[in-house]
N, C-alpha and C positions, 0 to 999 in steps of 0.2 A: 038503342043500337042493336043490330042483329049480331048473332054469335060469329058470323063470318067476318063482319066488319071489325068486331072487337078483336078477333084473332089476328087480322091483318094489322090493326093498330098496335097491338102488343109486339108483333113480329117487327114492325117498323121501328118501334122504340128500342127493342133489343139490338137490332142492327145499327141503329144510331149510336147506342152506347158502346157497342163493340167497335165501331169505326173510330169513335173518340179515343178508346183505349189503345187501338192500334196506332193512331196518329201520335199519341203521347209516347208510346213505346218506340216508334220510329224516331221521334225527335230526340229521345234519350240516346239511342244508338248512333244517330247521326252526329252527335257532338264529337265522337271519336274521329270522324272524318274531317272536321273543321280545319285542322292544320294542313292536311293534304290538299283540300280544296282551295285553301288560301294560297298555298304555294303554286298550284296550277293557275289560279287567277293572276298571280304576280308574273308568272312566266308568260302567260297570254298577253298581259298588258305590256310587258317588255318587248315582246315580238311585234305587237302593234306599233309601239313607239319606234322601233328600229325600221319598220316598213315606212313610216312617215319621215324618218331622218336617216336616209341611206348614207349621207355624208359622214356620219360617225363610223359606220362600218368601213367605208373606204379609208378613213383616217386610221382606224385600227389596223387594217391590213397593211397600209403603208408603213405604219410604225413597226409592225412585226417584220416587214421586208427590210427595213433599215437596221433594226436591232438584231435580227436573226435570219440573215439571207439563206444560210445553209438549210435551215428548217423549212423555209418557204419552198426552196427548190426541191427538197426531198418530198414534200407533200404534193408539189406540182407534178413531179415525176410519177408518184403513186397514183394520183388522180388520172393522169394521162394513160397509164398502163391499165387502170380499171376501165376507163372509157374504151380503150382498144379491145379489151377482153369482152366487154359488153357487146360491141359491134361484131366481133367474131362469133360470139354465141348466137347473136341474132341472125347472122348470115348462115351459120350452120343449121339453126332450127328451120330456117326458110328452105334450105336445100334438102334437109331431111324430110320435111313435110311434102315437098314436091316429088321426091324419089319414092316415097311410100304411097303415093296416090292420095294423100290427104288423110291417111290413117291416124297420124299424130296431131291433127289439127285441133283436137279437143284436149290434148295433154296439158295438165296444169303447169308443168315445167315450161313448155313451149309458149304458153300464153303468158307466163310470168316474164319470160325474157323478151317479150315484145312481139310475139307472133300475131297477136290480135290487134296490134296498133295500126293506124291508118298509114303510117310511114312505111312499115314493113310490107303492107299489103300492096303498095304501089311499086315495090322494088322490082327492077327488071323491066318496067314499062318505060317507053321512050318519053 
């Protein structure tokens, strides 16, 4: 075996041993994440189950409406007010962008509140 090939073989062996040591170290450190990852898996599985069984969600909402109608109306009002605020901000951002000649079109705030959506870009067209 030539010295170059021998050097490459030794380097390959060192890298293989180093990789094995790193994998072992990662596995030891990953044990601490097991409870969190298990919880995330349970939440994901629960969300999938709810997506396949929407009748249970409707039953829960109906039960809350019967048991605590005041709470439901309070949250419905808050949701409606949030929806109104969202649409007012969207209209404001649209008008601000038009008045400024498009200078704010790249603003992160305006893009966050819907300036870049297809719905708001067709606003005002017949």
